[in-house]
C-alpha positions as CSV (number, residue, x, y, z in Angstrom):
1,M,84.0,208.2,83.5
2,F,82.9,204.7,84.3
3,G,80.2,203.7,86.8
4,R,80.8,202.5,90.3
5,P,80.5,198.7,90.9
6,G,77.0,197.7,90.1
7,R,75.9,201.3,89.2
8,P,75.9,202.9,85.8
9,A,78.0,206.0,84.9
10,A,76.3,209.3,85.4
11,R,76.7,210.1,81.7
12,A,78.1,208.3,78.7
13,P,81.7,209.0,77.6
14,R,82.1,211.1,74.5
15,S,82.9,208.0,72.5
16,C,79.3,206.8,73.2
17,A,77.6,210.1,72.7
18,A,74.1,210.2,71.3
19,G,75.4,211.5,68.0
20,A,77.2,208.3,67.2
21,A,74.8,206.6,64.8
22,N,76.5,203.2,65.0
23,V,76.2,202.8,68.8
24,R,73.1,200.6,69.5
25,F,73.6,199.9,73.2
26,Y,75.3,201.5,76.2
27,N,74.4,201.3,79.9
28,G,77.5,202.4,81.7
29,L,78.0,199.1,83.6
30,R,81.2,197.1,83.7
31,G,81.1,193.8,81.8
32,Y,81.9,192.1,78.5
33,T,80.4,191.0,75.2
34,T,80.3,187.5,73.9
35,V,79.8,187.0,70.2
36,T,78.5,183.9,68.5
37,L,79.0,183.5,64.8
38,T,77.3,180.8,62.6
39,P,76.6,180.6,58.9
40,E,73.0,181.6,59.8
41,H,73.5,184.6,62.1
42,A,75.8,186.7,64.3
43,R,74.7,187.3,67.9
44,A,76.2,189.6,70.6
45,D,75.3,189.2,74.3
46,F,76.2,192.2,76.5
47,R,77.0,190.8,80.0
48,T,77.3,193.0,83.1
49,V,78.8,192.2,86.5
50,S,77.4,193.6,89.7
51,H,80.8,193.8,91.5
52,I,84.4,193.6,90.3
53,T,86.2,194.0,93.6
54,T,84.6,191.0,95.4
55,P,84.1,187.4,94.3
56,D,80.4,187.4,95.1
57,G,79.4,189.5,92.1
58,T,76.5,188.4,89.9
59,L,76.4,188.2,86.2
60,A,73.4,189.3,84.0
61,T,72.7,189.7,80.3
62,A,71.9,193.4,79.8
63,A,71.0,193.1,76.1
64,S,71.3,190.8,73.1
65,F,71.3,191.6,69.4
66,V,71.3,189.3,66.4
67,T,71.7,189.9,62.7
68,E,70.5,187.2,60.3
69,A,72.6,186.1,57.2
70,G,71.3,188.0,54.1
71,S,69.2,190.4,56.2
72,P,71.0,193.7,57.1
73,G,70.5,195.4,60.4
74,L,70.3,194.4,64.1
75,R,67.4,193.0,66.0
76,E,67.2,193.1,69.8
77,V,66.4,189.7,71.2
């Protein structure tokens, strides 16, 4: 189901299917999301790791999205 270390999955799991209108980003790599909340905006940074089995893996930001207070919707940054 999930990709090998440093490589995306061959296909998205059913929970991330193209028919899911609320899914804005999926790349199949392992990682995590950090969320920053302020009175002005909410920002999500999707971070991926190249390797999870060795300590020499690298970290990268795969995508970032922000929504401004009072303005609905996401904007990729």
